[in-house]
N, C-alpha and C positions, 0 to 999 in steps of 0.2 A: 145513223149516228145518234147516240143517246144524249139527251139534253139533261144536264146536271141540275139537281134541285139546289135550293139555297143551302140546305143542310150539307149536301155533298161538297159544295164549294167551300163551305166552312171547314169541313173535315179535311179536305185536300190542303187547305191553307195550314191547318194545324199539323198535318203530316209533313209538309215542306218545312214548317217552322221547327218541328222536332228534329228533322234531319239536319237542318242548318245549325241547330244548337249542338247536335252531336259532332258535326264537323268543327264547330268553333271550340268545342272541348278538346278535340285532338290537336287543333291548331294552337290553342293556349298552352297545352302540355309541351308541344314541340318548341314553340317560341320561348316559353319560360326557361326550359332546359338550355336551349341554345344561348339565350341572353345571359343566363347565369355563367355558363361555361366560358363564353367569350369575354365577359366582364372580368372573370377571374384570371384568364390566361393571357389576354391581350390588353395592355394599357392603352394602346391606340384606339381600341374599340370603345373603351370607356370615355375617351375624349371626343367621340363623334357626337354630333347634335342629336337630341332626342327625336327630332323629326325624321332624320335619316334612319335611325334605328327602328322607328315606327313603320317607315316605308318598307323596310326589310321584313318586318313581321307581317305586314299586309300582303306582301308578295307570296308568303307561305299560306296565310290564313284564307285569303279570298278563294283560291281554287278548291281548297278542302271544304269550305262552307257550301260553295255552289255544287260540288260533286255530291255531297251527302244529302243536300236538300233535293236535288234532282232525283237521286236514287229513291228517296223516301216517297216522292211524288209518283214515280212510276209504279212502285209497289202498291200504293193506295189505288191507283187506277186499275191495276190488275185485280185487286180485291173486289172491284165492282162488277167484274165480268160474271155473268150468270146466264142461265138458260141456253138458248140455241147459239147465241154469240160466243159464249164460253166454250161450247162444244167445238165450234169452228176454230177458235183460237187454239184450243188444246190439240186439235188435229194438225194445225200448222206447226205447232211446237214439236209434235211427235215426228212430223216429216223432216223438220229441221234437224232434230236429234239424229234420225237415221242417216240423213245426208252427211252430218258431221262424222258419224262413225265410219262412213264409207270413204272418207278422205284419207290421203296419206299424211304422214307427219309434216312434210313440207307444206302441203296444201292447208293443213290445220293451222300451221304457224302463220301463213299468209292471211287466212281467214280471220284468225284471232287478232292479228295486227290491224287488219282493216276495220274490224268492229271496235277496236279500242285505240284508234289512232290518236285521238285527242288526249287520252290519258297518257299514252306513251310520249306524246310531244311535251306535255306538261312535266311528266316525270323525268324526261330527258333533259329538259331545261334545268330543273332543280339538281339533277345528278351532275350535269356538266358544271354547274356553278360550284357544287361541293368539291368535285375533283380538281377543277382549276384553282379554287380557293386553297385547297390543301397543298397543291404544288407551289403556288405563288407565295404561300405563307413562309416558305423556307428562304425566300429571297430577302436578304438583309438590306438591300439597297433601295427598296421601294417602300413608300409609305403605305399605311393601311388603306387610305382612300384610293391610291393608285392600284393596289392589288384588287380592290373591290371593283373598280372600273374595268380592269383587264379581265377579271373573272366574268363579268357581265358580257363583255365583248365575245369571249369564248362561248358563253352560253347562247348568245344570239346566233353566232355562226353555227353552232351545233343544231339549234332549232331550225335554221334555214336549210341545212343539209337534210335534216329529218323530214321537213316538209317536201323537199324535192324528191326524196326517196319514196314517200307515200304517194306523191303525184305520179311517179313512174309506175309504182305498184298498181295504182288505181287504173292507169291507162292500159297496162298489160292485162289486168283482170277483165276490163271491159272488152278488150280485143278478143280474149279467149271466149268470153260469153257470147260475143257477136258471131264468132266462128262456129261455136257448138250449137247455138240456138239462133239461127238467122231470123226467125219469126217469133215474136213474143206470144206466148201461150195466152189464150183467152181466159179471163178470170171467171170461173163458174162457181165461185163461193156463194153467190146470191142464190143459186139453184139449190145448193146443199142446205142453205139456211131455210129456204121454203120447204124443202123435203123434210128436214128434221122437225120443223115447226108443225107440219101436217101430221107427222107420226106422233108427235107429242100430244096434239089435240085429239087424234084418234084414240090414243091410249087412255086419255082422260074420259072420253065419251064411253068407252067400253067399261071402265070402272064404274061410271054412273049408271 
């Protein structure tokens, strides 16, 4: 495991910060547009306390900021890969790409959903809030606060169903993996690292 220098720690922090700022920019655009549209179209929204409006904006902004900051941090870490370690990682990426191409469309959908489950859960929560809010907005007998509470309940129920579905999917995937591969393959990546490093040193000696 590579130990980061103080400079690399600082650069990683700046990468995360830059990603967070990018996420905050998108969040600001979304919240500003939504705030303006709701203030213009719904008098009951204008009557809501500023704290409640702010909480609604935070609900949208926080996931975006965290997502963009994390993505930027991962990209910075990948930029540090070099030498033999980078060769092994590139090999693993190539094997993963070939495995992906060999999957059927259904298997690709399951694999993609498994790899992006938290993004789908967050997006599903926001989407269900929007759909439920749009349907409830037509109800003239409910106040805006009641509509907001009901939309949140629907979003929470949708999130719970999504979590259960991903749990079932994960269990099925694990069972299939256990049946197809009863014994875990031994990791020989350290051997490939030593061999690649030995070849690299031999090549340098020949040049000298």
